[in-house]
C-alpha positions in Angstrom: 14.9 -63.9 45.1 16.9 -60.7 44.7 15.6 -60.3 41.2 12.0 -60.7 42.4 12.5 -57.9 45.0 14.0 -55.7 42.3 11.0 -56.2 40.0 8.7 -55.5 43.0 10.6 -52.3 43.8 10.5 -51.1 40.2 6.8 -51.9 39.9 6.2 -49.9 43.0 8.0 -46.9 41.7 6.1 -47.0 38.4 2.8 -47.3 40.3 3.7 -44.2 42.4 4.7 -42.3 39.3 1.5 -43.2 37.5 -0.6 -42.1 40.5 1.2 -38.7 40.5 1.8 -38.0 36.9 -1.1 -39.4 34.9 -3.8 -37.1 36.3 -1.6 -34.1 35.5 -1.0 -35.3 31.9 -4.8 -35.8 31.4 -5.4 -32.3 32.8 -2.9 -30.8 30.4 -4.5 -32.6 27.4 -7.9 -31.2 28.4 -6.5 -27.7 28.6 -4.4 -28.1 25.4 -1.2 -27.5 27.3 0.7 -30.7 26.5 3.8 -28.9 25.3 3.9 -26.4 28.2 5.8 -26.8 31.4 6.8 -24.6 34.2 10.2 -23.9 32.8 8.9 -23.1 29.3 6.3 -20.8 30.8 8.9 -18.9 32.6 11.2 -18.5 29.6 8.4 -17.3 27.3 5.7 -15.7 29.4 2.6 -14.2 27.8 2.0 -10.7 29.1 -1.3 -8.9 29.4 -0.2 -6.3 26.9 0.9 -8.7 24.2 -2.3 -8.4 22.1 -2.6 -4.6 22.4 -1.7 -2.2 19.6 1.6 -0.3 19.8 1.5 3.4 20.6 4.0 5.1 18.3 3.5 8.6 19.5 1.3 11.7 18.9 0.2 12.3 15.3 1.4 15.7 13.9 -0.9 18.6 14.2 -2.4 19.9 10.9 -4.7 22.6 9.7 -6.0 22.5 6.1 -9.1 23.2 3.9 -11.5 20.4 2.9 -13.7 19.8 -0.2 -16.4 22.1 1.2 -13.9 24.9 1.8 -14.0 24.4 5.6 -11.0 24.4 7.9 -10.2 21.0 9.2 -7.6 20.3 11.9 -6.5 17.3 13.9 -8.8 18.6 16.6 -11.7 18.0 14.3 -11.0 14.3 14.8 -10.5 14.4 18.5 -12.4 11.5 20.1 -12.5 9.7 16.8 -10.4 6.9 15.3 -9.3 7.8 11.9 -7.2 6.7 8.9 -4.9 9.2 7.1 -3.3 9.0 3.6 -1.5 11.3 1.2 -2.6 11.1 -2.4 -3.5 13.3 -5.5 -6.6 13.3 -7.6 -4.8 12.8 -11.0 -2.5 10.0 -9.8 -2.4 7.3 -12.5 -0.4 4.7 -10.6 -1.1 3.6 -7.0 -3.9 6.0 -6.0 -6.7 4.1 -7.7 -5.8 1.0 -5.6 -5.5 3.2 -2.5 -9.0 4.7 -3.3 -10.4 1.2 -3.6 -8.9 0.2 -0.3 -10.1 3.3 1.5 -13.6 2.8 0.1 -13.6 -0.7 1.6 -12.7 0.8 5.0 -15.4 3.5 4.6 -18.0 0.8 3.9 -16.9 -1.3 6.8 -17.4 1.5 9.3 -20.0 3.6 7.5 -22.4 5.3 9.9 -20.1 5.1 12.9 -19.7 8.6 14.3 -16.5 7.7 16.0 -14.6 6.9 12.8 -13.3 9.1 10.1 -10.9 9.3 7.1 -8.4 12.0 6.1 -7.1 12.2 2.5 -4.5 15.0 2.0 -3.5 15.9 -1.6 0.2 16.4 -2.4 -0.8 18.4 -5.6 -2.7 21.3 -4.0 -2.0 23.6 -7.0 -4.4 21.4 -9.0 -6.5 19.9 -6.2 -8.4 22.9 -5.0 -11.6 22.3 -2.9 -13.9 22.1 -5.9 -11.6 19.5 -7.6 -11.5 17.5 -4.4 -15.3 17.7 -4.1 -15.7 16.4 -7.6 -13.1 13.7 -6.9 -15.0 12.5 -3.8 -18.3 12.4 -5.8 -16.6 10.4 -8.6 -15.3 7.9 -6.0 -18.8 7.6 -4.5 -17.8 8.7 -1.0 -20.7 8.7 1.4 -19.2 9.4 4.8 -19.5 12.9 6.3 -16.4 12.1 8.3 -14.2 11.6 5.2 -12.4 14.9 4.5 -10.2 15.6 1.4 -7.8 18.3 2.3 -5.7 20.8 0.5 -3.5 23.8 1.4 0.0 25.1 0.9 2.3 22.7 -0.9 5.4 23.2 1.3 3.3 22.8 4.4 1.8 19.5 3.1 5.2 18.1 2.0 6.6 18.9 5.4 3.6 17.3 7.1 4.1 14.1 5.0 7.9 13.8 5.1 8.8 15.2 8.5 5.5 14.9 10.4 4.3 11.5 9.5 7.5 10.2 7.8 5.3 9.1 4.9 7.2 9.9 1.7 5.9 12.4 -0.8 7.8 14.1 -3.5 7.6 15.9 -6.8 9.2 14.2 -9.8 8.5 15.3 -13.4 10.0 12.1 -14.7 7.3 9.8 -13.2 3.7 9.3 -14.3 1.6 12.0 -12.8 4.6 14.1 -11.7 4.5 13.1 -8.1 5.7 10.2 -5.9 4.2 9.1 -2.6 3.8 6.3 -0.2 0.9 3.9 -0.5 0.7 3.5 3.3 -2.1 4.4 5.7 -1.7 5.9 9.1 -4.0 4.8 11.9 -4.7 7.3 14.7 -6.6 6.6 17.9 -9.2 8.7 19.8 -6.5 10.5 21.7 -4.5 11.5 18.6 -1.8 8.9 18.8 -0.5 6.9 15.9 -1.1 3.2 16.6 -0.1 0.0 14.9 0.3 -3.8 15.3 3.5 -5.8 15.5 4.7 -7.9 12.5 5.4 -11.7 12.8 8.8 -10.9 14.2 7.4 -8.7 17.0 8.4 -5.4 15.4 5.9 -2.4 15.0 4.8 -2.1 11.4 4.3 1.6 11.9 1.9 2.0 8.9 -0.5 -0.2 7.0 -0.2 -1.2 3.3 -3.0 0.5 1.4 -2.2 -1.5 -1.7 -2.6 -4.9 -0.2 -5.7 -6.9 0.8 -3.9 -8.1 3.9 -3.1 -4.6 4.9 -6.7 -3.5 4.5 -7.9 -6.5 6.5 -5.3 -5.7 9.3 -6.3 -2.1 9.6 -10.0 -2.9 9.7 -9.3 -5.3 12.6 -7.3 -2.7 14.4 -9.8 0.0 13.9 -12.3 -2.2 15.6 -9.9 -2.6 18.6 -9.4 1.2 18.9 -13.1 1.9 18.6 -13.7 -0.3 21.7 -11.0 1.4 23.8 
């Protein structure tokens, strides 16, 4: 008799639990939230800013001469999203790959008046405006918003190394006589350097111009900035 009452009591508790819990489990399955719970949500909340690009800070100001012998400054790109690199026209190592990557970016956003590209030579003694103009033609550059810039060597090296923290140096022992970073800087419409986080949640700062993934990532993030 006592056992029968115990079974009845247990059955009653199971029934009540089912009435309370089953609808919630079904609802979680529908919403693909089976592994989520209130405590888990509180420990690892998703913020509204999680998917936004990081703002590193204002890009350094610059004033240089382009392939058409016209003065170009950071103000030229005010209101535009742009990608910036340091290169030199006779580079026999990483520049051809960087050129290829930048051409893919140009093609992706060709015709968009709110997007541009800045390529600054680190060998200005050779890369005068005419050389840069010929180089752009050789690459097949079509965009009017892609400027190849030259100027004073010390000024450019300071802009690269201290302004953008993108390494550039002269080294007669290496092919081409110069060393430089293969990274691209992404600047928003307000002149701020922007980037995404890596898989560990840390800002990447700059995008790899030698890697397909880096090109794909910067194209995605350019789209985000163009919509801001």
